[in-house]
N, C-alpha and C positions, 0 to 999 in steps of 0.2 A: 154522608150520603145514606139515605134510608135503605135498609136491607143488606148493607155491606158489612163485612167484618174487618176491623182495622187492627192489624198486628204489626205495626211499624212505629211503635212509640219511641224507639231509640232514635228515630229520625226526628220526630216531634210528637208531642202529646197535644191533642186538641185543647183549646183554652177552656179551663174550668169555669162554670157559671159564676162562681164567687169572684174569680179574677176578672171576668168580663164585666161584671157589675161594678167592680172597683175602678176599672178603666173608664167606663162610661161616666161614672160620678166625677172622676178627676177631669175628664174632658169638659164637663159642664162648668168647671171652676178653674179652667186652665189660665195660668199666667206664667211669665218667665220668672223662675225662682231667683234669678240674679238681679231682678229689678228691685229698687228700693221702696217702691210704693206699697200700699197695704195689700194689694192683690199679689204682688210678688213675694212679700213677706209671708203671706198665707201659704203660697205654693212651696216656699222654702221650708216652712214648718212641717208641712205634710210630707215633703220628701225626706227630711231628717227623721221624722217619726217612722217612715217606712224603712229607712236605713237601720234604725234601732230594732224594728220588728224583724227584719230579715236576719240580723245578727243573732237575735234571740232564738228564732226558729232554727237556725243552723248551729247554734251553740258556739258562736264565734265572737270573740271579744276584741279583735284587732280592728284595723281600718278596712272599710268596705268602699271600693271605688266602682261606681257604676260605669258600664261600658255598653257598646251596642250589641254585645253578645260574647260568646266564649272565644271566638276567633280573635277579636280585638283584645280581649283580656290576655290571651296567650301571647299575642304579639307585643303587648305592652311590657309584660314581664320578660320575655325573651330579649327584647331590644334594650330595655332600660334598667334591668336589674344591675346593681352595683356588685358585679361578680366577674370572675375570670372566664375561662373557657366554658362553652356550652356543651353539655353531654346530654343526649336525648335517647330514650328507648327507641329502637328501630320499629316498634309496633305502634308508635304514637299516631294520633289523628293527623291527617294530612296538613292541618293548620299549623301543627308544631313543626313538622318536617319542612314545610315551606318557610316558616318563620325563623328557622335556624339552619339555613342551607349548608353552612360549613361546619356544623357541629359534629363531634365524634358520636357515632351511633352505637348504642349498647345492644348487644345481640339478644335474641330471644332464645329461651329454652324450648325444647320440643313440646312441653306441656302448656305453652302459651304464656308463661310468666317471664319476667325479665331475668336474664342470666346474671346472677349475682357475682359469679366469678369474673365475668367480663366487666361488670360494673367496678369491681375491685381493681381490675387492671386499668380501667379508664381513669380512676381516681388517683392512681399512683403519679405523684409529681405534679398534679393539677393544683394550681393555686386558687383557692376560693372559687371552685367551679359552681355553675348553676346546672343542676341536674333535673331534667323533666321526665317524670314517669307518671302516667295516668293512674287513677285509682281503679278504674274498671275499663277493660278494653271495649271500645264501642262496637266492634264487629263480633267478638266472641262472647262477651260478658264475663270473661275471666278476670278474677280479682288479682291485682298485682300486690306483691308482698311489701307494701309501703312502710311497714314498721321496720323491716330489715333494711330496706333502702334508706330510710331516714337515718337510722343508726350509722350506716356507713358514710352517708353524706356529712353528717354532723362530725364524725371522727376525722374526716378529711378537711374540715373547716369550710365546707361548702353550703350552698343554699338549695332547697328543694322546691320545685314547682310541680304541683299536682293538679292535673286536669280532672275535676270532679263533676263534669257536666252530666255524666250518666248516673252518678251515685248520690249527688246532693239531694236532700229531701227524702232519701230512702235509707242510706247508711250514714253512720257518724262520719264527720270530716276527719281525715287523717291529720297527723301532726306535720305540717309543712310550712315553709316560709311564705309561699304564694299558693293560693288555691283559686281555681276557676269554676264559675257556676253560670249556667245558662237557664233563663227563666222558662223558655219554651220546651225544655226537656222534662219539666215537672208540672205542666199545666198552666204556666204563665204565658204571657204574650211573646211573640218573636221580636227581635230587635232590641232586647235588653238582657244584660248579663252583669257579672261583677267579677272583679279581681279582689280577692281577699288577701290582705297584706298583714303579716304578723308585725313587722317593724318597718314603718314608712321610710326610715333612713336607708333601707336597703334598695330603694327605688329612686331613680333620678326624676325630679320634677321639671316640667317644661313651661309651667304657667297655665293660666286659664282656670276652668272650673275644677270641681272635685279636688279641692285643696291644692290646685296647681299641678295635678298629675294627669288631667285629661281635659283638653279644651272642648268647648261645644256646649250648647244649651241642653241641660238635662231633660230627658223624656219623662217628665213627672207622671203622666197617666200610665205609661208602661211600668214605671217603677212601682206605682200603687198596685198594679195587677200582679207584679212580681211578688210583692209582700203578701198579697191575698192568697196567691197560689201556694206559697210556702206554709201559710197558716191553715190551709184547708185540711180536711180529715184525710190522712194518708194511711188509715188503718187497712185499706185494701192491700197494701204491700205484704202484710202477713200471710195472705192467701196465695200470693204469687208463687211461692215455693211449691205448693201443691199442684198448681197449674203447669209449672215447668216439669215437674216429675211425671205428670200425666202425659205430656207431650213427649218427653224423653223416652218413656216406656213404649209409647205408640210408634215412634220413629224407629226404635231398635227392632220392635216386632215386625215392622214393615220392611226391614232390610236396609235401613238408613244408618248413617253414622253421625255421632254427636261430636262436634269440634270441642276438644278439651273436656270431654265427658268425665274425666277423672280429676279435673282441676276444680278448685273452688270458683264458683261463678255467682254473679248477682242473679237474683231470682227472676229478673225481668228481661234478660237478653240471652238468647242462645243461637248457635249457628249449626246447621244441619247439612249433611251431604246426601244427595240422592245419586248413587253411582250410575253413571251413564247418561245422566240428564243435565245439560248445562243449566246453571242458575238462571240465566236470562230466559230460557224456555219455561222454567218452573214459574218464575215471576209472572210471565204473561198468562200462563194457564191458570194460576191462582187468581190473577186479576180478572180474567174472564169469568171465573167462578164466584166473583164477588169478595175475594179475600186479598187484602193488601199486606204484602211482605216486602222484603228488600234483599239486596245482596251487598254486603260490606257496608261501607260508610255512605250515607245518603249524599254527602258532599261530593263524592266521587263516583258513586255507582251509576250515574247517568252515562258515564263513559264506558261502562261495562268492562273496565280493566280488571285483570286478575288481582285479587286482594294481596296487598303487600304484607299484611299481617300473616296470612296463611303461608305465604312464601317464606317469610322470616322464620316461621315455625318449622320449616322443612317440608311442607306439603309439595308434592309434584304439581306442576301447573295445571295439568288436566283435571286432577282431583279438586284443586282449589277452585276451578271454574264451575264446579258442580255443587257449590255451597250457597245456601240462602240464610238470611237472618230473620228470626222471628222475635218480636219484642212485645211485652205486655204493658197495659196501663190500667187506670182505675176502672174501666168498663169491661175489661176482659173477663169472659165467663167460661165455664167448662164446655158449654155448648159450642163456643168458638173454637176451642181446641179440638173437639170431636169433628167439627166441620172441616178443619184444616187437615186432620188425619185422614178423613174419608177421601178428600181430594188428592192427598199425597199418595194413598194406596192406589187410587184409580190411575193416576199418572204413571206411577212406577210400574204397576202391573201392565199397563199398556205398552210401556217402553220395553219391558222384559219379553212381552209376547212378540213384539216386533223384531 
């Protein structure tokens, strides 16, 4: 929308022109890639070439299974991994918590990282467990210590599932048995994602497409957009650290609080508390001022429930309700940060005066 400032890229990033063009071209040549005729074979060839390009862009050499998005990819791994008990970080995306309702939850440390001591305790006696820990927390931007997590899981004879929806295309993929990617988080289209599998033998097949791992007609136009988005110029990410530092400094100066400010964070996602002002009220005021931000996970923020991530980190409920999330994308500029800070100061000063 013209004249507005979009700072909710962790929810979704608008489709990049290169990706949109690839989708349009594929739509003009659409045919079912499972059909044996020439048109179907051409669609199959294009899809397999896109699979190769996606693997190259991500630096991944294993099996890539296309899904309808990160939620389905997570569900596929959680339900069909050839593993024993499921162990999941308590700070995972709601899709993981819903997908493994009976799983042992691994506690969070106060700094927003997974509690490695509790992970060690959970691994004790677990036979070939499947452990789910995201690479980057989708609400706070805090980087999880996946290298240490992976070492522990391997030593226990388990498998690691890493949700990389927020980090793929920005940071190198971690060493995990299953990795999840969503196209719309990096400028591709919605409705397409992938489960990256190091060893297909670790996953039960059920027949159908995608090598028998996922039934359904592949969405070739969306897959082409996915590949194009990953191959786009992501040089903008190098400047995101400076943008976040500018925002961090401004929030501190204005009397706000940075969630996990001392923890390692991805450059594109941060969460901030405005003491005394509910996050819902902040979002509405910023929206009226033409600035889009969010509170917590976009998949659950519509309910305006208190963030389970902040609660797991030990935040009091009242303070947790005063937090918003700000996230950057390819088109974010310093002027956008300055506009947000100006509105922040106005709102906070008004609240303090009242």
